[in-house]
C-alpha positions in Angstrom: 13.5 4.9 72.5 13.5 5.0 68.7 11.4 7.3 66.7 9.2 6.0 64.0 10.5 7.8 60.9 8.0 6.3 58.5 6.3 3.1 57.4 8.5 0.4 56.1 7.4 -1.8 53.2 7.0 -5.5 54.0 9.7 -7.9 52.9 7.4 -9.4 50.3 6.8 -6.0 48.7 10.5 -5.1 48.6 11.3 -8.5 47.0 8.6 -8.0 44.4 10.0 -4.5 43.5 13.5 -5.8 43.2 12.4 -8.8 41.1 10.3 -6.5 38.8 13.3 -4.1 38.3 15.6 -7.1 37.5 13.1 -8.6 35.1 12.7 -5.2 33.3 16.5 -4.9 33.0 16.9 -8.4 31.6 14.0 -8.0 29.1 15.3 -4.6 27.9 18.9 -5.9 27.2 19.3 -7.2 23.7 20.5 -10.8 23.5 20.4 -13.7 21.1 17.0 -14.9 22.3 15.4 -11.5 22.2 17.1 -9.9 19.2 15.2 -9.9 15.9 17.6 -9.6 13.0 14.8 -9.2 10.6 14.6 -11.2 7.5 17.2 -13.4 5.8 17.0 -13.0 2.0 18.3 -14.4 -1.2 19.7 -11.4 -3.1 20.3 -13.3 -6.4 22.1 -16.3 -8.0 24.8 -16.5 -10.6 24.9 -19.6 -12.8 28.2 -20.7 -14.2 28.8 -22.4 -17.5 30.0 -25.7 -15.9 26.6 -26.0 -14.0 27.8 -24.8 -10.7 26.3 -21.6 -9.3 26.7 -18.9 -6.7 24.0 -18.0 -4.2 24.1 -14.5 -2.7 22.4 -14.0 0.7 21.5 -11.0 2.7 19.7 -9.9 5.9 18.0 -7.0 7.5 18.8 -6.1 11.2 16.0 -3.9 12.7 17.4 -3.9 16.3 19.7 -0.9 16.0 22.5 -3.0 17.6 25.2 -5.1 16.1 24.7 -8.7 17.2 26.6 -11.9 17.0 25.1 -15.3 16.3 27.6 -18.2 16.0 27.1 -20.9 13.4 24.8 -23.5 14.9 21.2 -24.1 15.6 20.1 -20.5 15.3 22.4 -19.6 12.4 22.4 -22.6 10.1 23.0 -23.4 6.4 21.5 -26.4 4.6 22.9 -28.6 3.2 25.4 -28.8 6.1 28.4 -28.7 3.8 27.8 -24.9 3.5 27.8 -24.3 7.3 30.6 -21.9 8.3 30.3 -19.7 5.2 27.4 -17.5 6.6 27.9 -14.3 8.4 28.0 -14.4 12.2 27.9 -10.7 12.9 24.8 -8.7 12.1 25.2 -5.0 11.7 22.1 -2.8 11.9 20.4 -2.0 8.6 19.7 -3.7 5.3 22.6 -5.8 3.9 21.4 -7.4 0.6 24.8 -9.0 -0.3 26.2 -10.1 3.0 27.9 -13.3 1.8 28.0 -15.7 -1.1 28.2 -19.4 -1.4 29.8 -21.3 -4.3 27.4 -24.3 -5.0 28.3 -27.3 -7.1 26.1 -28.3 -10.0 24.8 -31.4 -8.1 23.1 -29.2 -5.5 19.8 -27.5 -6.6 19.1 -25.3 -3.5 20.8 -23.8 -0.5 19.0 -22.5 2.6 20.1 -20.1 5.4 18.1 -20.0 8.6 18.6 -17.3 11.3 16.5 -17.4 14.4 13.8 -19.4 12.6 13.7 -17.2 9.4 14.8 -19.1 6.3 15.8 -17.9 2.9 16.3 -20.5 0.1 18.3 -19.9 -3.0 17.3 -22.2 -5.9 19.6 -22.8 -8.9 16.8 -22.7 -11.5 14.2 -20.3 -10.1 15.8 -17.6 -7.9 16.4 -14.2 -9.3 19.5 -13.9 -11.5 22.1 -11.3 -10.5 22.2 -8.6 -13.1 25.7 -7.9 -14.6 27.6 -5.5 -12.5 26.0 -6.6 -9.2 28.5 -5.9 -6.4 29.2 -9.3 -4.8 30.5 -9.8 -1.2 34.0 -11.0 -0.7 34.4 -14.8 -0.2 34.4 -15.9 3.4 32.5 -14.9 6.5 34.3 -11.6 7.3 37.1 -13.1 9.3 39.8 -12.6 6.7 40.9 -9.3 8.1 40.9 -10.6 11.6 43.1 -13.6 10.6 45.4 -11.3 8.7 45.9 -9.0 11.6 46.5 -11.9 14.0 49.0 -13.4 11.6 50.9 -10.1 11.2 50.9 -9.7 15.0 52.4 -13.2 15.4 55.1 -12.5 12.9 55.9 -9.1 14.5 56.0 -10.8 18.0 58.3 -13.6 16.7 60.6 -11.1 15.1 60.9 -9.1 18.3 61.6 -12.3 20.3 64.3 -13.3 17.9 65.9 -9.9 17.9 66.0 -9.9 21.7 67.6 -13.4 21.8 70.3 -12.2 19.3 71.0 -9.1 21.5 71.2 -11.3 24.6 73.8 -13.6 22.9 75.9 -10.6 21.8 76.0 -9.4 25.4 77.0 -12.8 26.7 79.8 -13.3 24.2 83.2 -13.2 25.9 85.5 -10.3 25.0 88.8 -11.2 23.2 
């Protein structure tokens, strides 16, 4: 005969507890849909003598976490010709000069939208960058990654070629 060591919760109660704990874990984990990267912003614009201009954009990430948001529906530049120039990694804090876009004279405004928040740089009415404003490097931050990958490929190719040369020397017949 078994002893009754205590009352057991019903199956429905146990499932409800497990579902509640799972939902809390999912909601507490930062992700693209739940992350709030703060506000996108136009830092300033720089007009050029030929009529072209440069738009400098920034952002504020209030999450305390570095997040990634690929170029696409939730990280979009308009006009589309500028897509791919925006940042895709959002570090915590305020980043007023995150990236810049070189704009031809024929385009009067450029917008950057992140998770529904839009900043629009206007050629004729946005704040001008004061002289000496530190500007971000061109590109979207992938330059160093590409350089490291290329140097790794060159090093790997050099090692492969050296091994092939050594193998040929060993295979050469002796005189």
